C-alpha positions in Angstrom: 44.5 -106.3 236.5 47.8 -107.8 238.0 49.9 -110.3 235.9 49.0 -113.0 238.3 45.1 -112.7 238.1 45.3 -112.2 234.3 47.4 -115.5 234.3 45.0 -117.1 236.6 41.7 -116.1 234.6 43.3 -117.4 231.3 44.4 -120.8 233.0 41.0 -121.3 234.3 39.4 -121.0 231.1 41.6 -122.4 228.8 43.4 -125.3 231.0 40.4 -127.8 229.8 39.8 -126.5 226.4 42.7 -126.2 223.7 40.7 -125.1 221.1 38.1 -122.8 222.8 34.7 -121.8 220.8 33.4 -118.6 220.5 31.2 -119.1 223.6 34.0 -120.1 225.6 36.1 -116.7 224.6 32.9 -114.7 225.4 32.9 -116.3 229.2 36.1 -115.5 229.4 35.5 -111.8 228.3 32.5 -111.4 230.7 34.9 -112.9 233.7 37.6 -110.6 232.8 35.0 -107.6 232.8 34.7 -108.1 236.4 38.4 -107.5 237.0 40.6 -104.2 237.3 40.8 -102.9 233.3 43.6 -101.7 231.6 44.0 -98.8 229.3 45.9 -100.2 226.2 48.0 -97.6 224.2 46.5 -97.7 220.8 48.0 -96.0 217.6 45.8 -95.6 214.3 47.3 -95.2 210.9 46.0 -94.7 207.4 47.7 -95.5 204.4 45.7 -95.4 200.7 43.0 -98.2 201.3 44.5 -99.2 204.4 43.7 -98.8 208.0 46.0 -100.0 210.8 45.6 -100.2 214.2 48.2 -100.7 216.7 48.0 -102.2 220.1 50.8 -102.0 222.7 50.1 -105.1 225.5 52.5 -104.6 228.5 53.5 -108.2 230.0 50.9 -109.7 232.2 47.8 -108.2 230.3 45.1 -110.3 228.9 42.6 -108.8 226.5 39.6 -110.3 224.3 39.2 -108.8 221.0 36.0 -108.0 218.8 34.9 -110.5 216.0 35.9 -108.9 212.5 33.7 -109.2 209.3 36.2 -109.6 207.0 39.5 -111.3 206.4 42.6 -109.3 207.5 46.0 -109.7 208.8 47.2 -109.6 212.5 50.7 -108.8 213.2 52.2 -109.7 216.6 55.3 -109.0 217.7 56.8 -110.3 221.4 55.7 -112.9 223.1 51.8 -114.0 223.3 49.5 -116.9 223.9 46.8 -116.1 221.2 43.4 -118.3 220.1 43.9 -118.9 216.7 41.9 -120.9 214.0 44.3 -124.2 215.2 43.4 -123.2 219.2 45.3 -121.6 221.9 49.3 -121.2 220.4 52.0 -119.5 221.7 53.9 -117.3 219.8 57.5 -115.5 220.3 59.1 -112.8 217.9 56.9 -111.7 214.9 54.3 -113.3 213.4 51.9 -112.5 210.7 48.6 -114.5 211.0 46.0 -114.5 208.5 42.9 -113.8 210.6 39.6 -115.0 209.2 35.7 -113.4 209.3 34.5 -114.2 212.5 37.4 -114.6 215.1 37.3 -113.8 218.4 40.5 -113.8 220.0 41.7 -114.1 223.6 45.3 -112.7 223.9 47.9 -112.8 227.1 51.3 -111.5 226.9 53.9 -112.9 228.5 56.1 -109.7 227.6 55.6 -106.5 226.6 54.0 -107.0 223.2 52.6 -105.1 220.1 49.3 -106.2 217.8 48.7 -104.6 214.8 45.8 -105.1 212.3 45.6 -104.4 209.0 42.1 -103.9 207.3 41.3 -102.8 203.7 39.2 -99.7 203.6 39.4 -96.0 202.3 37.6 -94.8 205.3 39.4 -92.7 207.9 36.4 -92.1 210.3 37.1 -94.5 213.3 33.3 -94.8 214.2 32.8 -95.6 210.4 35.5 -98.1 210.0 34.5 -99.7 213.2 30.8 -100.1 211.8 32.3 -101.8 208.6 34.9 -103.8 210.4 33.6 -105.2 213.6 30.5 -107.5 213.8 28.4 -108.5 217.1 29.4 -111.3 219.3 26.1 -113.1 218.6 26.1 -112.6 214.6 25.7 -115.7 212.5 28.9 -115.9 210.4 28.4 -116.4 206.6 30.9 -118.0 204.6 30.2 -119.2 201.0 26.5 -119.6 201.7 27.3 -121.5 204.7 26.2 -120.1 208.3 28.2 -121.0 211.3 
């Protein structure tokens, strides 16, 4: 997907919505699925009790991530616009985001950027980690007895 295409899709989807809902992000995901896809470079690291996933985003790329079942850290380095709990936020430099359960992110890289997620697990099998960490987009989120 070209930089101009990515930015046009992001602008079209997010301009009227400064704090997009899960449904808005899912619509964005469906729209960008129709465009040429980029193969992101992903590295996996395992530390005692921790799994780290590093993804390199070239400038001009757009992605929609998966929902996570558990709170974790998202470390962002570069220049991106990202969906946070506060809405769409432009970040430059290095930031650590407290990623709450159920958050589905749309991220646009204005410049080459790196995303690292950190998950607490002793598991090292990637399929098992995904089953533990990832939740379906249509799954209800239960937080302290409250369904969202």
